[in-house]
C-alpha positions in Angstrom: 0.0 0.0 0.0 1.1 3.6 -0.7 -0.3 6.9 0.5 -0.2 9.9 -1.8 -0.8 13.3 -0.3 -2.0 16.0 -2.8 -2.2 19.8 -2.5 -5.1 20.8 -4.8 -7.4 23.8 -5.5 -11.1 24.5 -5.6 -11.5 27.3 -8.1 -14.1 29.7 -9.3 -15.5 27.2 -11.8 -16.7 24.9 -9.0 -17.3 27.4 -6.2 -20.9 26.3 -5.7 -20.5 22.5 -5.7 -20.8 20.7 -2.3 -17.9 18.9 -0.7 -19.5 15.6 -1.6 -19.6 16.5 -5.3 -16.0 17.8 -5.0 -14.8 14.5 -3.6 -16.8 12.6 -6.3 -15.2 14.6 -9.1 -11.7 13.7 -7.8 -12.7 10.1 -7.4 -13.9 9.9 -11.0 -10.6 11.5 -12.1 -8.6 8.9 -10.3 -10.7 6.2 -12.0 -10.2 7.8 -15.5 -6.5 8.1 -14.8 -6.4 4.3 -14.3 -4.4 4.5 -11.1 -4.4 1.5 -8.6 -6.6 3.1 -6.0 -7.3 1.0 -2.9 -10.9 0.3 -1.8 -12.4 -0.5 1.6 -13.8 -4.0 2.1 -17.4 -4.9 2.8 -20.8 -4.7 1.2 -20.4 -1.2 -0.2 -16.6 -0.7 -0.9 -15.4 2.9 -1.4 -12.2 4.5 -2.6 -9.7 5.2 0.2 -9.3 9.0 0.0 -9.7 11.5 2.8 -9.5 15.3 3.2 -8.1 17.7 5.7 -11.3 19.8 6.2 -14.5 20.1 4.3 -15.0 23.4 2.5 -18.3 25.2 2.6 -20.4 25.7 -0.5 -19.5 29.0 -2.2 -16.0 29.1 -0.8 -12.9 28.7 -3.1 -9.5 27.5 -2.0 -6.0 27.6 -3.2 -4.8 25.0 -0.7 -6.8 21.9 -0.1 -5.2 18.6 1.0 -6.2 15.0 0.5 -4.7 11.5 0.9 -5.2 8.7 -1.6 -4.3 5.1 -0.8 -2.9 3.0 -3.7 -2.5 -0.7 -3.8 1.0 -0.1 -5.0 3.3 2.8 -5.4 3.4 4.4 -8.9 6.0 6.9 -10.2 5.2 10.2 -8.5 5.5 12.4 -11.6 3.6 10.0 -13.7 0.8 9.6 -11.2 0.4 13.3 -10.7 0.4 13.9 -14.5 -2.4 11.3 -15.0 -4.5 12.7 -12.2 -4.0 16.3 -13.3 -5.0 15.4 -16.9 -8.3 13.8 -15.7 -9.4 16.5 -13.2 -12.2 18.9 -14.2 -11.7 22.7 -14.5 -11.3 24.3 -11.1 -9.2 21.5 -9.6 -5.5 21.7 -10.1 -2.7 19.7 -8.5 -0.1 22.1 -6.9 2.2 19.6 -5.2 2.3 15.9 -4.2 4.3 13.6 -1.9 4.2 10.0 -0.8 3.7 9.8 3.0 4.7 7.1 5.4 1.9 4.6 6.2 2.0 5.6 9.8 1.4 9.3 9.2 -1.7 10.6 11.1 -4.9 11.3 9.2 -5.2 14.8 7.9 -8.3 15.6 9.9 -6.5 14.6 13.1 -3.6 17.0 12.6 -4.7 20.1 10.6 -5.7 22.7 13.2 -5.6 26.1 11.4 -7.3 27.5 8.3 -6.6 30.9 6.8 -9.0 32.9 4.7 -9.3 36.1 2.6 -12.8 37.6 2.6 -13.1 40.2 -0.1 -16.3 42.3 0.0 -17.5 45.8 -1.2 -18.0 48.3 1.6 -21.2 50.2 1.3 -21.0 53.8 2.6 -18.7 56.2 4.4 -15.0 56.1 4.9 -12.7 53.1 5.3 -12.1 54.3 8.9 -15.5 53.0 9.8 -14.5 49.5 8.6 -11.3 49.7 10.7 -13.4 50.8 13.7 -15.7 47.8 13.4 -12.8 45.4 13.1 -11.0 47.0 16.0 -14.1 46.6 18.3 -14.4 42.9 17.3 -10.7 42.3 17.9 -10.9 43.9 21.3 -14.1 42.2 22.5 -13.2 39.3 24.8 -16.3 37.2 24.1 -18.5 37.1 21.0 -21.5 34.7 20.8 -22.9 33.5 17.5 -26.1 31.5 17.2 -25.8 28.8 14.5 -29.1 27.5 13.2 -29.2 24.0 11.6 -31.9 21.5 10.8 -31.1 19.9 14.2 -31.7 23.2 16.1 -29.9 26.2 17.4 -26.4 26.2 18.9 -24.7 29.1 20.6 -21.0 29.3 19.8 -18.3 31.4 21.5 -16.5 32.7 18.5 -13.3 34.2 19.9 -12.0 30.7 21.1 -11.6 29.9 17.4 -9.9 33.1 16.3 -6.1 32.5 16.0 -5.1 36.1 15.6 -6.8 39.5 15.3 -8.6 40.0 12.0 -6.8 42.3 9.6 -8.7 44.7 7.3 -7.0 46.1 4.1 -8.6 48.5 1.7 -8.5 47.7 -2.0 -10.2 50.6 -3.8 -14.0 50.1 -3.1 -13.3 46.7 -1.6 -12.3 45.4 1.9 -10.1 42.4 2.3 -10.4 40.7 5.6 -7.6 38.2 6.6 -9.0 35.7 9.0 -7.2 32.9 10.7 -9.5 30.2 12.2 -8.6 27.4 14.6 -9.9 23.9 13.7 -10.5 21.8 16.9 -11.7 18.3 17.6 -14.8 19.8 19.1 -15.7 22.3 16.4 -14.8 25.5 14.6 -16.4 28.6 13.1 -16.9 29.4 9.4 -15.6 32.6 7.8 -19.1 33.4 6.5 -20.5 33.2 10.0 -17.8 35.6 11.2 -18.7 38.0 8.4 -22.4 37.8 9.4 -21.7 38.7 13.0 -19.3 41.5 12.0 -22.2 43.1 10.0 -25.0 42.4 12.5 -23.2 43.0 15.8 -20.3 45.3 14.9 -21.9 47.4 12.2 -19.4 46.5 9.5 -20.6 48.5 6.5 -20.1 46.0 3.8 -22.3 44.2 1.3 -22.0 40.7 2.7 -24.2 39.2 -0.1 -21.4 40.0 -2.6 -18.5 38.6 -0.5 -15.9 36.3 -2.1 -14.3 33.9 0.4 -11.1 32.1 -0.4 -9.2 29.6 1.8 -5.6 30.5 1.5 -4.1 27.8 3.6 -4.4 24.8 5.9 -1.8 24.2 8.5 -0.5 22.1 11.4 0.3 24.9 13.8 1.5 25.6 17.3 2.5 28.7 19.2 5.8 29.0 17.2 5.4 27.4 13.8 2.9 26.6 11.1 3.5 24.0 8.3 1.3 22.7 5.6 0.6 19.0 5.5 2.9 18.4 2.5 5.8 19.7 4.5 5.5 17.2 7.4 
């Protein structure tokens, strides 16, 4: 058995497909590439591939990570070439590396996601945007109510914010750089942060026109952050 780790993208072309459809597109590409993918045993066998962190619908990414298990090792360059040729528009292979069989699962080790949120600001001066972000950053506790089909859940947001949000003006747009912790017990979505910034901190932006892009996934501690390919 061999485990291949890929760094891939989710581009504008497929912004609005679900994570399940995203995974299915990659699985079909592996089949078309005629690579020796390993499958689980049992009544309903499935391809052995796993991801670091599911991406929300409508969010793009320049740094997604996935592991594929092969029955046998194939030449790295040839394997990547065949996968890349079979992938649909919007998914590109950026790097690849064979990992030891004992390496922990991606979901068990990736604990930080970074995002850029680019959104038009509505009225007034950029100083009002900076003031809203300043108040959010300086507030010790921020509660967000997440509503799901299973009910309502109150989340303390600041426990998941890895560093203060940074706001940068780009002509009539605002770029928010947001670093979010991923924990075994949960996390917060960048879209949810934008929602509460508008509703609770009077951020004067048009959130319905926001473009959210995941810029990185990392294994991080107080001193360092490395992406899963670098391990």
